[in-house]
N, CA, C and O atoms as CSV, one atom per row, in Angstrom:
chain,resi,resn,atom,element,x,y,z
A,1,UNK,N,N,-4.751,3.591,-34.968
A,1,UNK,CA,C,-3.944,2.523,-34.445
A,1,UNK,C,C,-2.676,3.070,-33.777
A,1,UNK,O,O,-2.285,2.595,-32.710
A,2,UNK,N,N,-2.041,4.051,-34.390
A,2,UNK,CA,C,-0.829,4.636,-33.816
A,2,UNK,C,C,-1.125,5.251,-32.461
A,2,UNK,O,O,-0.309,5.174,-31.542
A,3,UNK,N,N,-2.307,5.868,-32.338
A,3,UNK,CA,C,-2.705,6.471,-31.061
A,3,UNK,C,C,-2.786,5.403,-29.978
A,3,UNK,O,O,-2.345,5.632,-28.852
A,4,UNK,N,N,-3.343,4.238,-30.303
A,4,UNK,CA,C,-3.489,3.159,-29.324
A,4,UNK,C,C,-2.119,2.648,-28.876
A,4,UNK,O,O,-1.913,2.405,-27.687
A,5,UNK,N,N,-1.196,2.484,-29.799
A,5,UNK,CA,C,0.163,2.031,-29.456
A,5,UNK,C,C,0.855,3.069,-28.579
A,5,UNK,O,O,1.474,2.729,-27.571
A,6,UNK,N,N,0.746,4.333,-28.971
A,6,UNK,CA,C,1.357,5.413,-28.207
A,6,UNK,C,C,0.768,5.469,-26.802
A,6,UNK,O,O,1.499,5.665,-25.831
A,7,UNK,N,N,-0.549,5.299,-26.686
A,7,UNK,CA,C,-1.227,5.319,-25.405
A,7,UNK,C,C,-0.772,4.142,-24.532
A,7,UNK,O,O,-0.551,4.313,-23.333
A,8,UNK,N,N,-0.632,2.954,-25.123
A,8,UNK,CA,C,-0.173,1.780,-24.382
A,8,UNK,C,C,1.259,1.955,-23.889
A,8,UNK,O,O,1.589,1.540,-22.778
A,9,UNK,N,N,2.104,2.561,-24.703
A,9,UNK,CA,C,3.486,2.811,-24.295
A,9,UNK,C,C,3.505,3.782,-23.116
A,9,UNK,O,O,4.244,3.565,-22.156
A,10,UNK,N,N,2.725,4.825,-23.171
A,10,UNK,CA,C,2.671,5.797,-22.088
A,10,UNK,C,C,2.137,5.159,-20.802
A,10,UNK,O,O,2.699,5.368,-19.727
A,11,UNK,N,N,1.062,4.388,-20.908
A,11,UNK,CA,C,0.506,3.715,-19.735
A,11,UNK,C,C,1.516,2.741,-19.133
A,11,UNK,O,O,1.657,2.668,-17.912
A,12,UNK,N,N,2.206,2.005,-19.970
A,12,UNK,CA,C,3.212,1.059,-19.483
A,12,UNK,C,C,4.347,1.782,-18.778
A,12,UNK,O,O,4.815,1.334,-17.731
A,13,UNK,N,N,4.790,2.893,-19.340
A,13,UNK,CA,C,5.858,3.673,-18.723
A,13,UNK,C,C,5.427,4.218,-17.367
A,13,UNK,O,O,6.194,4.157,-16.406
A,14,UNK,N,N,4.215,4.748,-17.277
A,14,UNK,CA,C,3.720,5.285,-16.009
A,14,UNK,C,C,3.592,4.193,-14.947
A,14,UNK,O,O,3.898,4.424,-13.778
A,15,UNK,N,N,3.144,3.018,-15.351
A,15,UNK,CA,C,3.053,1.901,-14.407
A,15,UNK,C,C,4.447,1.470,-13.952
A,15,UNK,O,O,4.645,1.143,-12.782
A,16,UNK,N,N,5.411,1.468,-14.869
A,16,UNK,CA,C,6.795,1.140,-14.532
A,16,UNK,C,C,7.346,2.122,-13.500
A,16,UNK,O,O,7.967,1.716,-12.518
A,17,UNK,N,N,7.116,3.417,-13.728
A,17,UNK,CA,C,7.596,4.446,-12.801
A,17,UNK,C,C,6.936,4.273,-11.433
A,17,UNK,O,O,7.608,4.388,-10.408
A,18,UNK,N,N,5.647,4.002,-11.403
A,18,UNK,CA,C,4.934,3.808,-10.147
A,18,UNK,C,C,5.480,2.614,-9.369
A,18,UNK,O,O,5.739,2.724,-8.170
A,19,UNK,N,N,5.657,1.484,-10.032
A,19,UNK,CA,C,6.179,0.290,-9.363
A,19,UNK,C,C,7.599,0.538,-8.852
A,19,UNK,O,O,7.936,0.145,-7.734
A,20,UNK,N,N,8.424,1.183,-9.662
A,20,UNK,CA,C,9.790,1.491,-9.245
A,20,UNK,C,C,9.797,2.406,-8.026
A,20,UNK,O,O,10.589,2.205,-7.105
A,21,UNK,N,N,8.930,3.400,-8.012
A,21,UNK,CA,C,8.844,4.314,-6.869
A,21,UNK,C,C,8.372,3.571,-5.617
A,21,UNK,O,O,8.893,3.810,-4.528
A,22,UNK,N,N,7.407,2.685,-5.759
A,22,UNK,CA,C,6.925,1.912,-4.615
A,22,UNK,C,C,8.014,1.003,-4.049
A,22,UNK,O,O,8.145,0.871,-2.832
A,23,UNK,N,N,8.787,0.383,-4.925
A,23,UNK,CA,C,9.903,-0.443,-4.471
A,23,UNK,C,C,10.927,0.417,-3.741
A,23,UNK,O,O,11.435,0.030,-2.688
A,24,UNK,N,N,11.223,1.573,-4.299
A,24,UNK,CA,C,12.190,2.498,-3.685
A,24,UNK,C,C,11.734,2.911,-2.283
A,24,UNK,O,O,12.531,2.895,-1.345
A,25,UNK,N,N,10.480,3.276,-2.139
A,25,UNK,CA,C,9.947,3.669,-0.832
A,25,UNK,C,C,9.974,2.475,0.125
A,25,UNK,O,O,10.298,2.629,1.302
A,26,UNK,N,N,9.639,1.303,-0.375
A,26,UNK,CA,C,9.699,0.096,0.459
A,26,UNK,C,C,11.102,-0.167,0.986
A,26,UNK,O,O,11.278,-0.494,2.160
A,27,UNK,N,N,12.096,-0.023,0.124
A,27,UNK,CA,C,13.488,-0.190,0.545
A,27,UNK,C,C,13.853,0.859,1.592
A,27,UNK,O,O,14.525,0.548,2.575
A,28,UNK,N,N,13.412,2.099,1.386
A,28,UNK,CA,C,13.712,3.153,2.354
A,28,UNK,C,C,13.050,2.887,3.707
A,28,UNK,O,O,13.656,3.122,4.753
A,29,UNK,N,N,11.816,2.400,3.686
A,29,UNK,CA,C,11.129,2.085,4.941
A,29,UNK,C,C,11.866,0.957,5.665
A,29,UNK,O,O,12.082,1.032,6.874
A,30,UNK,N,N,12.248,-0.079,4.933
A,30,UNK,CA,C,12.998,-1.185,5.524
A,30,UNK,C,C,14.323,-0.694,6.105
A,30,UNK,O,O,14.683,-1.059,7.224
A,31,UNK,N,N,15.046,0.127,5.353
A,31,UNK,CA,C,16.331,0.655,5.819
A,31,UNK,C,C,16.145,1.565,7.039
A,31,UNK,O,O,16.973,1.561,7.949
A,32,UNK,N,N,15.046,2.351,7.055
A,32,UNK,CA,C,14.748,3.216,8.192
A,32,UNK,C,C,14.514,2.389,9.445
A,32,UNK,O,O,15.019,2.721,10.517
A,33,UNK,N,N,13.749,1.312,9.312
A,33,UNK,CA,C,13.484,0.435,10.462
A,33,UNK,C,C,14.776,-0.242,10.911
A,33,UNK,O,O,15.050,-0.322,12.109
A,34,UNK,N,N,15.557,-0.719,9.975
A,34,UNK,CA,C,16.806,-1.425,10.290
A,34,UNK,C,C,17.810,-0.512,10.994
A,34,UNK,O,O,18.423,-0.903,11.987
A,35,UNK,N,N,17.971,0.705,10.474
A,35,UNK,CA,C,18.967,1.627,11.016
A,35,UNK,C,C,18.406,2.545,12.104
A,35,UNK,O,O,19.166,3.138,12.870
A,36,UNK,N,N,17.078,2.661,12.173
A,36,UNK,CA,C,16.469,3.540,13.156
A,36,UNK,C,C,16.675,5.018,12.844
A,36,UNK,O,O,16.685,5.856,13.745
A,37,UNK,N,N,16.838,5.327,11.562
A,37,UNK,CA,C,17.094,6.708,11.135
A,37,UNK,C,C,15.909,7.222,10.324
A,37,UNK,O,O,15.811,6.960,9.125
A,38,UNK,N,N,15.015,7.951,10.975
A,38,UNK,CA,C,13.812,8.467,10.322
A,38,UNK,C,C,14.134,9.496,9.242
A,38,UNK,O,O,13.307,9.763,8.371
A,39,UNK,N,N,15.319,10.066,9.296
A,39,UNK,CA,C,15.728,11.067,8.298
A,39,UNK,C,C,15.742,10.494,6.880
A,39,UNK,O,O,15.659,11.246,5.908
A,40,UNK,N,N,15.844,9.180,6.757
A,40,UNK,CA,C,15.860,8.561,5.431
A,40,UNK,C,C,14.534,8.759,4.696
A,40,UNK,O,O,14.483,8.675,3.469
A,41,UNK,N,N,13.458,9.022,5.451
A,41,UNK,CA,C,12.149,9.223,4.837
A,41,UNK,C,C,11.818,10.698,4.614
A,41,UNK,O,O,10.686,11.030,4.264
A,42,UNK,N,N,12.790,11.580,4.810
A,42,UNK,CA,C,12.601,13.003,4.532
A,42,UNK,C,C,12.370,13.155,3.023
A,42,UNK,O,O,13.178,12.692,2.217
A,43,UNK,N,N,11.277,13.800,2.653
A,43,UNK,CA,C,10.884,13.916,1.244
A,43,UNK,C,C,11.954,14.601,0.401
A,43,UNK,O,O,12.177,14.228,-0.750
A,44,UNK,N,N,12.617,15.608,0.979
A,44,UNK,CA,C,13.669,16.304,0.245
A,44,UNK,C,C,14.844,15.372,-0.032
A,44,UNK,O,O,15.487,15.461,-1.078
A,45,UNK,N,N,15.115,14.483,0.912
A,45,UNK,CA,C,16.183,13.505,0.739
A,45,UNK,C,C,15.794,12.463,-0.315
A,45,UNK,O,O,16.619,12.071,-1.140
A,46,UNK,N,N,14.528,12.017,-0.281
A,46,UNK,CA,C,14.043,11.040,-1.264
A,46,UNK,C,C,14.173,11.599,-2.677
A,46,UNK,O,O,14.555,10.881,-3.601
A,47,UNK,N,N,13.852,12.884,-2.841
A,47,UNK,CA,C,13.963,13.525,-4.160
A,47,UNK,C,C,15.391,13.904,-4.505
A,47,UNK,O,O,15.669,14.375,-5.608
A,48,UNK,N,N,16.302,13.695,-3.550
A,48,UNK,CA,C,17.721,14.008,-3.713
A,48,UNK,C,C,17.959,15.499,-3.956
A,48,UNK,O,O,18.884,15.888,-4.669
A,49,UNK,N,N,17.108,16.317,-3.352
A,49,UNK,CA,C,17.265,17.767,-3.490
A,49,UNK,C,C,18.495,18.288,-2.757
A,49,UNK,O,O,18.966,19.395,-3.022
A,50,UNK,N,N,19.017,17.467,-1.820
A,50,UNK,CA,C,20.215,17.899,-1.112
A,50,UNK,C,C,21.438,17.967,-2.037
A,50,UNK,O,O,22.475,18.502,-1.647
A,51,UNK,N,N,21.324,17.434,-3.246
A,51,UNK,CA,C,22.398,17.599,-4.239
A,51,UNK,C,C,22.467,19.046,-4.728
A,51,UNK,O,O,23.542,19.551,-5.051
A,52,UNK,N,N,21.312,19.702,-4.778
A,52,UNK,CA,C,21.251,21.090,-5.241
A,52,UNK,C,C,21.278,22.079,-4.077
A,52,UNK,O,O,21.866,23.156,-4.172
A,53,UNK,N,N,20.631,21.691,-2.979
A,53,UNK,CA,C,20.563,22.527,-1.784
A,53,UNK,C,C,21.107,21.704,-0.608
A,53,UNK,O,O,20.341,21.014,0.064
A,54,UNK,N,N,22.410,21.769,-0.355
A,54,UNK,CA,C,23.062,20.858,0.601
A,54,UNK,C,C,22.467,20.830,2.009
A,54,UNK,O,O,22.550,19.797,2.673
A,55,UNK,N,N,21.886,21.896,2.477
A,55,UNK,CA,C,21.384,21.922,3.855
A,55,UNK,C,C,19.870,21.727,3.954
A,55,UNK,O,O,19.295,21.922,5.025
A,56,UNK,N,N,19.221,21.347,2.859
A,56,UNK,CA,C,17.761,21.271,2.862
A,56,UNK,C,C,17.236,20.130,3.739
A,56,UNK,O,O,16.094,20.194,4.194
A,57,UNK,N,N,18.020,19.108,3.983
A,57,UNK,CA,C,17.555,17.984,4.791
A,57,UNK,C,C,17.993,18.088,6.253
A,57,UNK,O,O,17.774,17.162,7.034
A,58,UNK,N,N,18.596,19.188,6.617
A,58,UNK,CA,C,19.106,19.356,7.983
A,58,UNK,C,C,18.076,20.028,8.881
A,58,UNK,O,O,17.396,20.966,8.465
A,59,UNK,N,N,17.965,19.545,10.109
A,59,UNK,CA,C,17.133,20.202,11.105
A,59,UNK,C,C,15.702,19.698,11.151
A,59,UNK,O,O,15.211,19.038,10.236
A,60,UNK,N,N,15.052,20.039,12.260
A,60,UNK,CA,C,13.681,19.582,12.480
A,60,UNK,C,C,12.684,20.285,11.563
A,60,UNK,O,O,11.662,19.702,11.203
A,61,UNK,N,N,12.970,21.528,11.183
A,61,UNK,CA,C,12.059,22.263,10.311
A,61,UNK,C,C,11.948,21.583,8.943
A,61,UNK,O,O,10.873,21.547,8.345
A,62,UNK,N,N,13.050,21.055,8.465
A,62,UNK,CA,C,13.036,20.315,7.202
A,62,UNK,C,C,12.113,19.108,7.285
A,62,UNK,O,O,11.370,18.817,6.347
A,63,UNK,N,N,12.165,18.409,8.417
A,63,UNK,CA,C,11.298,17.237,8.597
A,63,UNK,C,C,9.826,17.630,8.632
A,63,UNK,O,O,8.984,16.948,8.048
A,64,UNK,N,N,9.517,18.726,9.314
A,64,UNK,CA,C,8.133,19.192,9.412
A,64,UNK,C,C,7.616,19.617,8.039
A,64,UNK,O,O,6.520,19.227,7.638
A,65,UNK,N,N,8.398,20.409,7.329
A,65,UNK,CA,C,7.989,20.866,5.993
A,65,UNK,C,C,7.862,19.677,5.045
A,65,UNK,O,O,6.965,19.644,4.202
A,66,UNK,N,N,8.753,18.707,5.181
A,66,UNK,CA,C,8.704,17.505,4.356
A,66,UNK,C,C,7.384,16.765,4.552
A,66,UNK,O,O,6.748,16.368,3.576
A,67,UNK,N,N,6.971,16.579,5.795
A,67,UNK,CA,C,5.708,15.891,6.084
A,67,UNK,C,C,4.528,16.693,5.554
A,67,UNK,O,O,3.587,16.121,5.005
A,68,UNK,N,N,4.569,18.007,5.713
A,68,UNK,CA,C,3.482,18.866,5.221
A,68,UNK,C,C,3.359,18.760,3.705
A,68,UNK,O,O,2.250,18.662,3.181
A,69,UNK,N,N,4.480,18.780,3.000
A,69,UNK,CA,C,4.456,18.683,1.539
A,69,UNK,C,C,3.925,17.315,1.102
A,69,UNK,O,O,3.112,17.233,0.181
A,70,UNK,N,N,4.377,16.245,1.756
A,70,UNK,CA,C,3.877,14.911,1.399
A,70,UNK,C,C,2.370,14.804,1.643
A,70,UNK,O,O,1.644,14.249,0.819
A,71,UNK,N,N,1.904,15.333,2.773
A,71,UNK,CA,C,0.470,15.302,3.076
A,71,UNK,C,C,-0.316,16.132,2.061
A,71,UNK,O,O,-1.396,15.725,1.632
A,72,UNK,N,N,0.220,17.292,1.675
A,72,UNK,CA,C,-0.459,18.151,0.703
A,72,UNK,C,C,-0.583,17.452,-0.646
A,72,UNK,O,O,-1.639,17.515,-1.275
A,73,UNK,N,N,0.477,16.788,-1.099
A,73,UNK,CA,C,0.429,16.069,-2.376
A,73,UNK,C,C,-0.605,14.946,-2.300
A,73,UNK,O,O,-1.385,14.753,-3.232
A,74,UNK,N,N,-0.610,14.209,-1.194
A,74,UNK,CA,C,-1.589,13.137,-1.005
A,74,UNK,C,C,-3.011,13.685,-1.045
A,74,UNK,O,O,-3.881,13.125,-1.711
A,75,UNK,N,N,-3.239,14.776,-0.332
A,75,UNK,CA,C,-4.582,15.366,-0.288
A,75,UNK,C,C,-5.017,15.902,-1.646
A,75,UNK,O,O,-6.192,15.805,-1.998
A,76,UNK,N,N,-4.097,16.461,-2.407
A,76,UNK,CA,C,-4.425,16.944,-3.760
A,76,UNK,C,C,-4.931,15.785,-4.617
A,76,UNK,O,O,-5.950,15.914,-5.295
A,77,UNK,N,N,-4.220,14.652,-4.590
A,77,UNK,CA,C,-4.657,13.488,-5.366
A,77,UNK,C,C,-5.980,12.937,-4.835
A,77,UNK,O,O,-6.846,12.544,-5.616
A,78,UNK,N,N,-6.136,12.907,-3.527
A,78,UNK,CA,C,-7.364,12.395,-2.926
A,78,UNK,C,C,-8.569,13.245,-3.307
A,78,UNK,O,O,-9.590,12.717,-3.748
A,79,UNK,N,N,-8.454,14.553,-3.139
A,79,UNK,CA,C,-9.559,15.462,-3.441
A,79,UNK,C,C,-9.858,15.475,-4.939
A,79,UNK,O,O,-11.023,15.477,-5.337
A,80,UNK,N,N,-8.819,15.483,-5.769
A,80,UNK,CA,C,-9.064,15.494,-7.217
A,80,UNK,C,C,-9.745,14.208,-7.661
A,80,UNK,O,O,-10.531,14.225,-8.608
A,81,UNK,N,N,-9.458,13.097,-6.995
A,81,UNK,CA,C,-10.142,11.843,-7.311
A,81,UNK,C,C,-11.621,11.915,-6.965
A,81,UNK,O,O,-12.463,11.439,-7.727
A,82,UNK,N,N,-11.944,12.512,-5.813
A,82,UNK,CA,C,-13.348,12.676,-5.436
A,82,UNK,C,C,-14.072,13.620,-6.378
A,82,UNK,O,O,-15.221,13.375,-6.744
A,83,UNK,N,N,-13.409,14.697,-6.772
A,83,UNK,CA,C,-14.029,15.662,-7.689
A,83,UNK,C,C,-14.310,14.993,-9.032
A,83,UNK,O,O,-15.391,15.167,-9.596
A,84,UNK,N,N,-13.342,14.223,-9.553
A,84,UNK,CA,C,-13.538,13.528,-10.822
A,84,UNK,C,C,-14.679,12.525,-10.724
A,84,UNK,O,O,-15.483,12.394,-11.647
A,85,UNK,N,N,-14.744,11.819,-9.600
A,85,UNK,CA,C,-15.801,10.823,-9.408
A,85,UNK,C,C,-17.171,11.488,-9.375
A,85,UNK,O,O,-18.128,10.964,-9.946
A,86,UNK,N,N,-17.274,12.639,-8.708
A,86,UNK,CA,C,-18.548,13.355,-8.642
A,86,UNK,C,C,-18.971,13.862,-10.017
A,86,UNK,O,O,-20.155,13.819,-10.349
A,87,UNK,N,N,-18.027,14.338,-10.820
A,87,UNK,CA,C,-18.354,14.813,-12.160
A,87,UNK,C,C,-18.879,13.685,-13.028
A,87,UNK,O,O,-19.819,13.874,-13.801
A,88,UNK,N,N,-18.272,12.509,-12.900
A,88,UNK,CA,C,-18.728,11.351,-13.689
A,88,UNK,C,C,-20.123,10.936,-13.246
A,88,UNK,O,O,-20.966,10.615,-14.084
A,89,UNK,N,N,-20.376,10.937,-11.947
A,89,UNK,CA,C,-21.691,10.542,-11.444
A,89,UNK,C,C,-22.778,11.521,-11.817
A,89,UNK,O,O,-23.912,11.109,-12.060
A,90,UNK,N,N,-22.466,12.825,-11.871
A,90,UNK,CA,C,-23.480,13.820,-12.233
A,90,UNK,C,C,-23.785,13.768,-13.726
A,90,UNK,O,O,-24.885,14.146,-14.131
A,91,UNK,N,N,-22.854,13.316,-14.554
A,91,UNK,CA,C,-23.103,13.219,-15.995
A,91,UNK,C,C,-24.044,12.065,-16.311
A,91,UNK,O,O,-24.745,12.091,-17.323
A,92,UNK,N,N,-24.061,11.074,-15.466
A,92,UNK,CA,C,-24.899,9.882,-15.753
A,92,UNK,C,C,-26.280,10.110,-15.320
A,92,UNK,O,O,-27.128,9.232,-15.475
């Protein structure tokens, strides 16, 4: 029973984090459209890494690397989902 409660708490927390992140990205997209500043969607800026590395969000190279990192993370989740799905289908 304790395992089930612990599991439900973890699932609820992860869903909370996901919804909060989606709202945050939605606000950033709206603000980007309103202000016309694409730099607001720089991944390093979203993670607030410029607090530790002040010049990380400056320049076109930062924007290119930011897009590459976001695409790589997306592809990792996409491919791992397909791999998991194939493993489940082969077991059946």
